[in-house]
N, C-alpha and C positions, 0 to 999 in steps of 0.2 A: 963642721961637726956633723956626723951622721945621725940618722933617725934610729932610735932604739925603742923597741916595743917589748913589754914584758908579757902581755896577754891581750887577746882580742875577744871582746864580748859584746860590743855595741855595733849596730848597723850604722851605716853612714847617715841615714835619716834620723836615727836616734841621736847621733852625735851633733847633727845640725840643730836639732831641737834644743839640746842641752847648751849649745853655744849661745843660743838666744835667751834661754830662760834660767840657766843655772850659772850664777856668777862665779862660783869656785871652778867649775869646769871651763868656763870662758877664760878665766884668768890663767888656768893651766895651759890653755892653748896659746894665749898671748905671751906667756913666759917661755913657750917652747918646751914645756915639761911633758913631752910626748908619751912617756911611760905611764902617765896618769890618765890618758885619754881613752884607753881600752879599745884601741883600733888596730886594724891590720896596717902593715906598711903601705899597701895599695891605697887604702882609704885615707891614710895620713897624707899621701901625695895629693889626693883630691882636695884636701883642706887647704893646701897651699894657695889655692885660687881665691880663698876667702879674703875680702878686703877688711883688714882689722879695724880701721877707723869707721867703716860703714857698719861693721858688726857692733861696735860699742854704741854708735848712734842709734841703731835699731833697738838694741836692748833698753836704752834709756827711753825711747819712744813707747815701747811696750809697757814699761813701768809707769810712765805718765798717763797712758791710756787706761790702765787699771784704776788709777786715781780719778781721772777726769772724764772718762767715757770714751766714745768712739769704738767701743766694742759692740758687736751685734747683740741686741736685746738688753743692753746695759747702759745706764747713764753714768757709770763710774761709781767706785766705792764711796767717794765723798758724798754722793747723793743718797746712797743707801744708808750710810752711817754718819750723818752730820754731827751728832753729839760725840760719837767716838773720836772723830777726827779733830774736833775742838779739844778734846782731852789729850789726844796725842800731840797736838801743837802746844798745849799748856805744858806738857812734859818735855817739850823741845826735842821731839823725835824727828829725825831726818826721814821724811816720808819716802823719798826715793830709795834710801837704804832699807827701809821697812819693806817696800815692794820687792826688792831684790831677795830679801830673806824669805818673804812669803812665796815667791815664785819657785824657791828651791825646797819648799816644805812638802811633806806628805799630803796635806789637804789639797794643795794646788795640783798635785798629780792626779787627784780624783775629779778635777774640774772638767766639765763637759767638752771644752774646746781643746783640751790637751790631746795631741795625736797619739794613736796607738792605745788609748784608754777605753775605747768603746763609749757606751752611754754613761756619762759622768754626772756629778753634782753641778749646781750652778755656782757662779763666782761668789755670790753672797754667802752661800753655805760654806764654801771653801775658806773664805776670809774669816768667818765666825769660828770655824774649827781651828784655824791657825791661831787667831788672837786670844781665844779663850785659854790657850795653853801657854801664853807668853806671860811669865811672872812679872816682868817689868811693868806691864799694863794692869794686870789683875790686882796686884798688890799695891799699886800706887794709890788706890782709893777703895774703900769698902763697897762703893756703889758701882765700880767700873764693870764688874761682871753682870750686874743687873742692867746697866745701860747697854752693854753689848748685846745681851740676850733680847732686850726689848726692841732694839733697832733691827736685829736680825729677823725676829719673828714678824715685825711690821713689814720689812722689805720683802721677805719670801712670800708671805701670805698676800701681799699686794700683787706680786707677780701671779699668784694662783687665782686671784680674782679674774684676771684677764685670760690666763691660760689654764683651763681646767684639766687639760691632758698634756702636761709639760713633756718636752723631749728629754729633759734631765731627770735623774732619779733624786729622791729625797732620802738621805741617810739618817738625818737626825730623828731621834725618837721623841723630840719635843712637839713635832707636828703629827697630828692624827687625822684619820678620815673616818667619818661615821656612816659612810654609805651615801651621804648627801653633800657634805662639804669638807674641805680641809680646815682644821682649826687647831689651836694650841691654847693651853691654859697654864699660866704661871702664877705662883703665889708670891706676892710682894709684901714687904712691911707696909703697914697702913699709911705711914707718912709718904712713902714713895708712891703708893696708889693715889693718894690725895693730890700729889703734885702732878701725876699723869692725868687725873680726871679734872683737875682745876676746880675742885669743890670739896666740901668737908667729908662726904661719905658717912654721915651720921647714922645712916640706916644699917651700916655694917658694924657688927660687934667684933671684939677681939683685936689682936695686934697685927693680924695679917689679912690680906684681901686677895681673893682669886681674880685674876685679870684674864679676860678672854680676847683672843685674836681669831677672827674667822673670815674666810674668803667666801662671802655670800655671793649671790648670783651677779650682782652688778656693783658691789662696793666692799671695802674692808670694814668689818665691824670690830671695834675694840671697846673695852670698858670693863668695869667691875661687875662680877656676877656672884651669886651665892653658890655654895657647894651643891645645893639641890639642882640648880640650873645646869651645873656641870654634869651631874648624873643623868639628867634628861637628855643632854646633848649626846652622851655616850650611847644612848638607845638608838639614835639615828632616825627614828620615825615616831610620829605621834601615836600610831596604832600600837607599836611595840612598847612604848612608854606606858600607855594605858594598861596593857596586859600585865606589865611588870608591877605597877604601883596603884592600880585602881582601888584595891582593897587594903592598901598599906596604911597603918594607923598614923604615920607621920604626915600623910598628905590629906588635906581636905579636898573633897571631890571638885568643888568649884575652883579652888585655888589651882589644882592640878590641870583642869581643863583650860583655865585662863593662861597659865604659864606655857602649856604646850601649844596653844593657839598662837601666842606671840612668837614663839620659836619657829613655828611653821610659817607664819606670815613673813618673818624675817628671812626665810629661806635657809634656816639652819638645821632643820630636820624635815624629813619627807612626811607626807600625809600618813 
């Protein structure tokens, strides 16, 4: 049977990448569905040298490494998302199949190590962006989206504690920079916040609590904060916050000074 090509739009390097990372493309190659490979006849001839068994084994290794580590600057998604993977196992999800689906998703294409993509996002953000859109996971439990978001922010801001000037870009609008630190604030139901804090949180009124994640100079700071503290963080510096709120009726001068001093000493705002 001869080789038939309907159109050519991929380079050989792009095709080799898809063979490793895109299961549907790899399967088309394995099934000799050449018209689906978007390659010239000359490039298809080059692909004849690819060992099919080795190709399948390598793609499985890539999927395993995404889960368990062995990637540069990553301990694996299981380490970054321990609770999420416990939930995935409870749902009896085939994790290798999940990784194959993830590798073929748009978020993975924005991952920093993907060839031809330039400066991309980190693997932790790519996986969050992928799984937050998967209904089977999000709709399985009312708390799954909160769990995924909590572990994503914890993982990414932990990286930013060590690497203040990352080589990857940050696409999510959940993480902000106030001129001093990277941080994020999420609002959780009080029962969830109590479980995270492992204490009653009696000092917080209302049904919801603001939860802070911040990449301080030498550690990740997380915990419940008041909306006032969130506003102070947004100022970015002690001097700016004083200019904004020194004469504001909602702040007592001593309380303002004390709160700003604690934030500055924690490395969350500049002097």
